[in-house]
N, C-alpha and C positions, 0 to 999 in steps of 0.2 A: 519283549518290552523291558526297558530299564526298570529295576525294582522301585526306584523313587518315583518314576512316572506312573508305574502301576499303582503304587501306594497313594498317589495323588487322586486316584480314581477319576480319570478324565471324563468319564461318562456323566459324572455329577456336576461338572463345571458349567454346562449350559444353564443349569438351574440357578447358578449364581449370576449369570449374565442377564437372564430374562427380567428380573425386577429392576435392574439398573437401567435397561433400555426403556422399560415401561415408565419408570419414574422420571427419566430424562424428558420424555415427550409429554409427560403429564405436568411439567413445570408450568408455573403461572404464565398466562398469556394476557395481553400481547407482550412479547419481549423482543429486543433487537434481533436476536438470533440465538439458537442453541449454542452453548459454549462447549465445543467438542473437547477442549483440553480438560475442563472440569469433569465432563462425562467420562473421559478416559481415565482420569485419576480415581473416580468413583468405581470404575470397573476394575482397576488394579486392586483397590481395597477389597472389593467383593470376592474376586478370584483368589487373592492371597489368603483371606480368612477362610474360604471354602477349602483350600488346600491345607491350611493349618489345622482345621478341625478334622479333616480326613487323616492327616498324619497323627494328630493327637489321639484320635479314636483308635487307630492302629496300634500306637505305642502303649496307651494305658490298658487297653483290652489285652494286648500281648503280654505285658509284664505281670498282669493280674491273673493270667490264665483263663480269661473269659472266652477267647477264641479257641475253638476246638477243631479237630479234623472233620467232625460231622457237619460243620457249618456249610450251608448250601450256597452262600454268597461268594463274592470274589475272594481270592487268596489274600491273606493278611501277611504283610512283609515281616513284621517282628515275630509273630507267632510261628511262622514257617522258617525263620532263620535267614531270610533273604537280606534283611537289614538288621544290624545290631541296635539294641536299645539306645546306646550313646549316639550313634549316627542319626537315629530318628529324632532324638532330642535336639540335635543340632539343626536338623531340617525344620523342625517346628519353630525354633527360634528364628531361623532365616526367613521363613514364610511370614511370621509375625512382624519381623523388622521391615520387610517390604510393605506390608499393610500399614505399618506405623509411619514410614517415610511418606507414602502417598497420602495418608491421612493428615499428617502435619502440614504438608504442602497445601492441601485443601483448606485446612484451618487458617493458614496464612492468607489465602485468597478470599475466603468467605467469612470466617469468624471463629474465634477461639473456642466457642461453645462446642465445636465439633470434636475437640480433644476429649471432652467428657464422654461423648457418645462413643468415640473410638476406644477409650480405655475400658468402658463397660463391655463393648463388643469383644475385646481381647480376653477379658476375664470370662465372658460367657463361652468363648471358644475353648478355653482351657478347662472350664468347669463342666463342659458337656460330658466328658468321660473321665476327667481327672479330679483331683482333690479328694478330701475325706468323704464327701457325699456327692458323687457325680450325679447330676440331675437326670441324665439319660437313663440311669439305672434305678430311678425312683419315680418313673412315670411322668416326668416333667419335660422331656425332650421336645415333645410336640408344641408345648407352650412357647418355649424359647425359640424354636424354629420359626413359628408364626411371627414372633416379635422381630427377630433379627433378619430373617430371610424374606419377610413379608413387609411389615410396617417400616422398619428402619432402612432396609435396602431400597425399597421403592420410594417412600416419602423422603428419605435422606438424599437420594439421587436427584429428586426434584428440588430440594432445598438448596443444594450446592450450586444450582444453576444461577440463581440471583439472590440467595439469602431470604427468599420468601417461601412460605408454606401455605397453600390453599387447600380447600376441602377435596378437590379432584384427585390429587395424588394420594391422599389418605384413603379415599374410597377405592382407588385403583390398587392400593396395597393389599386390600382384603383378599381378592381372588389369588393374587400372587402368593400370599401367605398360606392360603388354604391348599394350593397345589403343592407348595413346599412341604407342608405337613402330610399331605397324601403320599408323597414320595417316601417320607420317613415311616409312615404307617405300613405301607407295603413291605418295606425293608424289615421292619420289626415283626410283621405278621409272618414273614418267611422264617425269621430266626426264633420264633416262639419255642420250639422244642429244645434248641441248644441253649437259649437264654434261661429257660427253666432249669436246666441241668446245672448251670453255674450260679444260679441265684440272682440273675440280672432281672430286676423287676421293672421292665419297660411297661409303658401303658398297654401295649398289646398283650403282655403276659398278665397284667392285672385284669384286663377285660375278657381275655380268652379269645379263641379263634373266631367264633361266630360273631361276637359283638365287635371285634376289630374289623371284620369285613363290612359290617353295617356302618361303622364309623367311616370307613373308606368311601362308601357310597354317599354318605352325608356330606363329606368334604367336597367331593366332586360336584354334587348337586348345589352345595353352597357357593362354590366358585362361579357357577353359571347364574345362579339366582342373584348374586351380588352385582351383576350387570345392570339390574333394574335401578338401584339407587344411583349408579354412575350415569346411566342414560337420562334419568329424571333430572339430576343435578345439571348436567350439561345441556339438556333439552336438545339432544342430537341423536338421530336414528342410526348414525354410524356405529354406535355402541352395541348394535345387534350383530355386527360383523363377527365377533368372536364365537357366535353360535355355530359358525361354519366348522368349528373344531369338534363338534359334538360326535361326529362319526368316530373320531379317535378315542373320545371319552367312553363311548359305548363299548369299544373293543377292550379298553383297560378294565372297565367294570365287569365285562364278561369273563376275562381271564382271572381276575381276583375272585369272582364269585365261584367259578368252576374248578379252580386249582385244588388238587387233593394232596399234593406233596409240596414240601418247601421248594424244590427245584422247579416245580411247575409255576411258581410265583415269580420267577426271574423274568420271564417275558412281560409280566404285569408291571414290573418296575420300569422296563423300557417303554412300554405303552403309555404309562403315566407321565414319564418324562417327555415323550413325544407330544402328548396332549397339552402339557404345560407350555411347551415351546410354541405349538401352533396357536394356542389361546393367547399367549403373550405377543406373538407376531401380529395376529389379527387385532388385538387390543391396541398395539402400537399404531397400526394403520388408522384405527378409529380416533386415537388421540391426535395423530398428525392431521387428519381431516378436520378435527375439532379446532385445532390451532389455526388452520387455514381459514376456517369459517369465522372465527373470532377476529383474527387480524384483518379479514376482508370486510368486516362489519356485518356479516350475516350470522344467523343463529340457526 
């Protein structure tokens, strides 16, 4: 695999797609039709920012010596010498430029208030592992992931459809944010031993192994429990459909619960990602059926 493609961590990209798809179908109804062009631009923004944060994390952890050979996760390009720091900086800038161009286009189509959201998102991307006090190293990564890969990505994708924001996409953003945080928690749980060695105080390091596993279970449970307010607000039983992904969630929970080594947690990350995608797919079906019911005059 090409070093830059590997550093983009393609397995994380579906997690950027899921909230955009959910948010698009959660947009206010009735509408003339879903705007595919705007949805596509929102998807470009989300994917570009995901790639940028992956590149930035690789770069900053590499130049600071945070990544070590003992790390159980995927190989880091800068730390291993596959990509030079200067080349990675260029890649970060290019990814952010793509996100900015798509974002400016959306702002021209929808409203200039999106420029403020985009600027904050770019700063958050760089501040995750960069700057004088990277928030990922101070136990705040989970909060920012919930905000930007949950609330902003989902509700924002709904907003760009027609410039309106209703309660439904906000409610739908909660499980998407919780799943995004769950992915980060598994990742940081795996890295506790090496992060402790280099003084990287992630939330997992602060909580410790046992409490981090408990947190993971709470996040998964919270994602499914959040279906209740969505279903009550929409008054539609279709929002029970995402429960069909529970079998995958059970597998992820079992892996994280039983893993005794960092490498044993790697399948847990894949299982959590699979659960998120299944949940998002089923939730999208529920949202689509809800739109059909509303536009058809049925509830």
